[in-house]
N, CA, C and O of each residue as an XYZ file, in Angstrom:
256
protein
N     102.076    129.505     84.068
C     102.548    128.821     85.226
C     102.405    127.317     85.073
O     101.904    126.827     84.061
N     102.840    126.611     86.062
C     102.799    125.156     85.988
C     101.376    124.626     85.890
O     101.103    123.757     85.062
N     100.461    125.130     86.718
C      99.093    124.624     86.687
C      98.426    124.895     85.347
O      97.623    124.088     84.878
N      98.752    126.020     84.729
C      98.153    126.360     83.443
C      98.659    125.463     82.323
O      98.041    125.387     81.261
N      99.775    124.786     82.552
C     100.349    123.899     81.546
C      99.779    122.478     81.630
O     100.075    121.645     80.773
N      98.970    122.196     82.646
C      98.402    120.865     82.833
C      97.673    120.400     81.572
O      96.821    121.108     81.035
N      98.023    119.200     81.110
C      97.384    118.612     79.939
C      97.968    119.059     78.612
O      97.564    118.556     77.564
N      98.908    119.991     78.633
C      99.530    120.465     77.392
C     100.794    119.671     77.106
O     101.298    118.947     77.965
N     101.291    119.816     75.906
C     102.508    119.128     75.490
C     103.691    120.039     75.760
O     103.724    121.182     75.304
N     104.670    119.522     76.512
C     105.834    120.324     76.872
C     106.723    120.520     75.642
O     106.955    119.590     74.869
N     107.218    121.763     75.478
C     108.021    122.107     74.316
C     109.515    121.984     74.538
O     110.277    121.941     73.573
N     109.949    121.927     75.784
C     111.366    121.785     76.120
C     111.490    120.740     77.220
O     110.563    120.536     78.004
N     112.637    120.085     77.270
C     112.890    119.164     78.377
C     112.859    119.950     79.681
O     113.397    121.055     79.752
N     112.234    119.388     80.711
C     112.225    119.992     82.042
C     113.048    119.089     82.941
O     112.661    117.958     83.236
N     114.189    119.607     83.370
C     115.183    118.810     84.086
C     115.390    119.385     85.475
O     115.708    120.564     85.630
N     115.206    118.543     86.483
C     115.470    118.946     87.861
C     116.951    118.681     88.133
O     117.447    117.573     87.932
N     117.659    119.745     88.606
C     119.098    119.617     88.859
C     119.435    120.130     90.248
O     119.017    121.232     90.602
N     120.167    119.379     91.041
C     120.537    117.997     90.778
C     119.340    117.069     90.934
O     118.393    117.451     91.622
N     119.317    115.945     90.379
C     120.396    115.124     89.854
C     120.653    115.305     88.360
O     121.657    114.802     87.856
N     119.773    116.011     87.629
C     119.998    116.216     86.204
C     119.227    115.249     85.323
O     119.530    115.105     84.139
N     118.240    114.594     85.891
C     117.414    113.653     85.128
C     116.137    114.376     84.704
O     115.490    115.014     85.535
N     115.761    114.290     83.422
C     114.546    114.979     82.980
C     113.297    114.464     83.691
O     113.096    113.257     83.826
N     112.465    115.395     84.142
C     111.141    115.038     84.658
C     110.184    114.864     83.487
O     109.350    113.958     83.479
N     110.314    115.737     82.507
C     109.520    115.655     81.280
C     110.434    115.923     80.096
O     111.327    116.766     80.178
N     110.220    115.220     79.009
C     110.971    115.480     77.790
C     110.027    116.039     76.743
O     108.821    115.794     76.772
N     110.601    116.794     75.818
C     109.818    117.450     74.770
C     108.850    116.455     74.135
O     109.239    115.356     73.742
N     107.602    116.854     74.044
C     106.579    116.025     73.425
C     105.681    115.297     74.418
O     104.632    114.779     74.036
N     106.081    115.251     75.696
C     105.248    114.588     76.705
C     104.131    115.515     77.177
O     104.255    116.738     77.118
N     103.051    114.918     77.641
C     101.940    115.676     78.199
C     102.234    115.957     79.668
O     102.648    115.066     80.410
N     102.020    117.186     80.074
C     102.268    117.602     81.447
C     101.108    117.118     82.316
O      99.956    117.493     82.097
N     101.429    116.278     83.307
C     100.386    115.740     84.188
C     100.548    116.286     85.607
O     101.529    116.958     85.926
N      99.572    115.984     86.435
C      99.555    116.476     87.813
C     100.771    116.008     88.595
O     101.346    116.777     89.365
N     101.166    114.766     88.409
C     102.318    114.218     89.131
C     103.588    115.003     88.813
O     104.359    115.331     89.714
N     103.801    115.298     87.553
C     104.992    116.060     87.157
C     104.953    117.479     87.713
O     105.976    118.007     88.150
N     103.781    118.089     87.696
C     103.653    119.435     88.250
C     104.021    119.427     89.731
O     104.741    120.313     90.191
N     103.539    118.444     90.477
C     103.851    118.360     91.905
C     105.349    118.157     92.135
O     105.920    118.770     93.037
N     105.994    117.303     91.330
C     107.438    117.083     91.470
C     108.217    118.362     91.172
O     109.177    118.683     91.873
N     107.809    119.087     90.139
C     108.491    120.328     89.781
C     108.299    121.387     90.865
O     109.241    122.102     91.209
N     107.084    121.489     91.403
C     106.822    122.453     92.472
C     107.617    122.107     93.729
O     108.137    122.996     94.403
N     107.708    120.825     94.040
C     108.484    120.387     95.202
C     109.964    120.726     95.020
O     110.613    121.222     95.941
N     110.488    120.456     93.833
C     111.898    120.752     93.550
C     112.156    122.251     93.677
O     113.171    122.670     94.234
N     111.242    123.042     93.162
C     111.395    124.496     93.243
C     111.361    124.957     94.703
O     112.152    125.812     95.102
N     110.455    124.397     95.493
C     110.348    124.768     96.910
C     111.609    124.400     97.681
O     111.960    125.069     98.653
N     112.297    123.335     97.250
C     113.534    122.922     97.913
C     114.749    123.684     97.382
O     115.872    123.443     97.825
N     114.534    124.597     96.441
C     115.617    125.425     95.932
C     116.451    124.775     94.843
O     117.540    125.259     94.531
N     115.958    123.677     94.253
C     116.698    123.026     93.173
C     116.485    123.790     91.870
O     115.470    124.466     91.703
N     117.430    123.684     90.957
C     117.294    124.306     89.641
C     116.397    123.445     88.771
O     116.463    122.217     88.820
N     115.563    124.089     87.978
C     114.760    123.384     86.990
C     115.120    123.972     85.634
O     114.757    125.101     85.306
N     115.831    123.188     84.870
C     116.264    123.614     83.546
C     115.088    123.434     82.590
O     114.466    122.371     82.565
N     114.782    124.456     81.809
C     113.709    124.379     80.834
C     112.505    125.242     81.171
O     111.573    125.352     80.374
N     112.521    125.862     82.361
C     111.481    126.830     82.693
C     112.145    128.170     82.965
O     113.336    128.242     83.269
N     111.362    129.216     82.850
C     111.859    130.564     83.095
C     110.903    131.275     84.037
O     109.763    130.850     84.226
N     111.373    132.342     84.613
C     110.534    133.213     85.440
C     110.398    134.547     84.720
O     111.373    135.064     84.173
N     109.193    135.105     84.718
C     109.040    136.429     84.124
C     109.328    137.499     85.176
O     109.688    137.181     86.309
N     109.170    138.752     84.801
C     109.513    139.851     85.700
C     108.601    139.919     86.926
O     108.933    140.590     87.904
N     107.457    139.232     86.884
C     106.530    139.211     88.019
C     106.684    137.953     88.869
O     105.900    137.720     89.789
N     107.700    137.141     88.558
C     107.941    135.927     89.328
C     107.094    134.752     88.918
O     107.088    133.725     89.597
N     106.364    134.881     87.799
C     105.561    133.762     87.320
C     106.439    132.782     86.548
O     107.377    133.179     85.857
N     106.118    131.497     86.675
C     106.858    130.463     85.987
C     106.323    130.342     84.559
O     105.113    130.276     84.339
N     107.237    130.314     83.603
C     106.869    130.168     82.202
C     107.352    128.815     81.699
O     108.521    128.466     81.859
N     106.443    128.055     81.089
C     106.751    126.745     80.515
C     106.374    126.808     79.049
O     105.246    127.164     78.707
N     107.322    126.460     78.174
C     107.030    126.470     76.742
C     106.283    125.185     76.392
O     106.755    124.079     76.657
N     105.105    125.360     75.789
C     104.292    124.222     75.381
C     104.103    124.265     73.864
O     104.195    125.320     73.237
N     103.837    123.098     73.300
C     103.585    123.004     71.862
C     102.104    123.085     71.582
O     101.690    123.024     70.424
């Protein structure tokens, strides 16, 4: 999930759409601010390109 990715290096660009601007790009460290922005975008029903949901509804983020 997002909280479990805190402090790790993101493996894929994470893009909030719309507007389509990356929140994090591959190689950046996932910080609290980015997690909050991603959670807010998800709560508002926006698409987040670069994350997936598993069969239990958990958010999966690829980290390096």
